N, C-alpha and C positions, 0 to 999 in steps of 0.2 A: 464384674465377669469378669474371670477364672482367663487366664490367655492359655489358648490351643498349647498344644505339643511344638504344632512346626512354628508358631509367632514367636516360642517362649527361643527356639533352636535357635534360629532367624537374628534373633532379639542378640542372645547368647554371641552369633558369631558378629555379628554388624559390630559387636565390642573391638574387637583384636582390630591392631592398630593397622592403617592404611584400607577399612577394607571400610566402603559403606554397604546401604537399607540392599544396591539390587545385588552388588558381591554377594552378601551374604545370604543372598535368594539365589544365588544362583550355584552356591557350595552347599548349603544346605538341602536342596533338590539332587545335583549330583550323590550325596549322601543318600539321601532315601532311594533313589532309584537304583537301588544294587546293597541292600541294607549288611548283609550278610563279606557281598566284595566289598567294600568303600566304607562303613560305622562301626562294622563291628572290629575291624582291626582299628579304628582312629578310636575305640573306647575303650581300647586294649594298649595304647601307647600314652592317653593324656590319664590312664587308671596308672602305668609302671612308674612314666614320671610321677604321676604323686607321691606314690609310695615306696621311690627309689632315689631320685633328684635331692641332694638338699643342697646346702649354703657354704661354702666353706666358713667358717670363722675368725679365720685366720687371713683372709684377701677378696673374701664375696664373690670368687666361683663360684659357678655351680659343679656340682658333682656327685657320685656317686659314693663319696666316702670326705669326712671332715678330719685334719686336712684335709684337702686337694690336694689329686694327681702332681701341680708345681708344686705345692707347697711343701710335699711330703720328698722331693726327688729333690738328692742329698746333691747331683752334679748342677742344679740351678747356681745362678752368680747370688750369694743374699746379702750381698752388698750395697746392690741395685732395686729401687720399688718406681715399677712403673707403675705411676697412678692414667686411672683408664673412667669412663664415667661411665661404663655398659658393660657387663660380660663377653656381648657381641666384638664391641675395642679388643680385647682382652684374646676373644681366638680370632682377631684381624692378624693383630702379630704371632700370636700363636703359629697360625697355619702362614706366614711369611718365614720363620723357624731365623731371623739372622739376631731379635733378643730374647739372651738366655739367664733373666734378673726373674725376679718376683713381683706381684701389683698386690695394686692397691683398684680393687673397681668400689666407687663413691655411689655409685645408684641416679645418677642423675648428675644433671648441675644445677647454681642456683639460679630459682625460677620465681620472681614476685605475679608471673600471671597465675602458672602453677602449683603454686604456694611449696615450694623448693627453696626451704631456707637450712640453715648449715643442720641444722639439728634430726632433716633429711638424708644429709649425707652420709657419710664413714669417711670425713674431716677428721675426727675425733678416734676411731681405728687405726689410721695413716700415724697421730700424733704418739698414740700408743706405743704401735710397733715401734714409732722412734728412738723414744721413752727406751725400750726393753729391750734394740737389738744394738749390734752395731754398723747400722746403715751408713754408708758413706755418702749415696747418691741417691737422689729424688727427683724420677723424669714427671717431668706435667707431660701428657701423652692429651690432649681434651683438644674438646673442638673448639676454633676458631672463630664460635657466632659468641655474643657478646655475652652470653652465659659465661659459656665457656672460662672462656677471658677472664672474667667475671671470678670465676672458680677456681681460676688456677694463681688470681694475683692474690683471692685470698690464705690458698693455699698456704702460699711462697710467701705468706706476711704472718702465718700464724708458727712458720716453718724456721724464722727467722734467729731465733731466740738458741736453734743451735748453730752454734758457731763452726764446729766442723762437718758441717754438713754441705756438702754442694746441692745447692736445686736447678734445672736443666727443665727449658722447653724444648717441644720441636724447633726446630728451625726451619726453613728457607723450603718451600716443593706444598707444602699445604696454604690452599686459599684462604681468604677472606671466608668467612661461613660456611667454610666445608666441614664433615663432619668422618673423625677418621676412619669409623666402619665403611668409607666409599670408596677409601681413597684403595689407588693401584699401587701395586710391591714396590716400581722404580722411585713412583711420590712419596711414600710412606718411609722407605728402605733411607732415602736419600734425606728430610725432614731428621732421622731420627738419627740417622751417622754426620748431620748438623746441630746436633742438635749447644742451643748454649744457655750460659747462666742468668738466669731471673735475678735482674736490679727494682 
């Protein structure tokens, strides 16, 4: 039997992170209560996002141009690349405003449970960038979860062959199990300024 449009809408909404079926039902009812006011603008926004927003081929950020505004900005420090798990982490650093270098968005962290291995992450893209540019420092700004730490160690190991490259990671201030995009400005700034070499 074919699923009704309402059930399909609820099921699709429930696939979004952090939403269960009950929350999806409330959102669906809100959207349908006044379709012209609530649903149509959302449809237009989703369509615009689908057609206009693309992934940067350099760093993995999302933008309306490729390369993105950060990679195209001639005022950025091209000697440092900050490696983050997701675009939300990049947005956190940009909102704080203290980092002026480039980024490499991995697209997650290693996780056997979720089936994320090295092939699913943009680690090779990072290595290619190091080989082709004059990067002096790689800053590993990954979460302090087990998966984030494992990913950091793997990247540091792969970058070991570049003898003149400094590889650092965020230091004090980040609690074990913490995720970068949930940290407050002072904690993140302290951790960033106190980064240390990965050994």
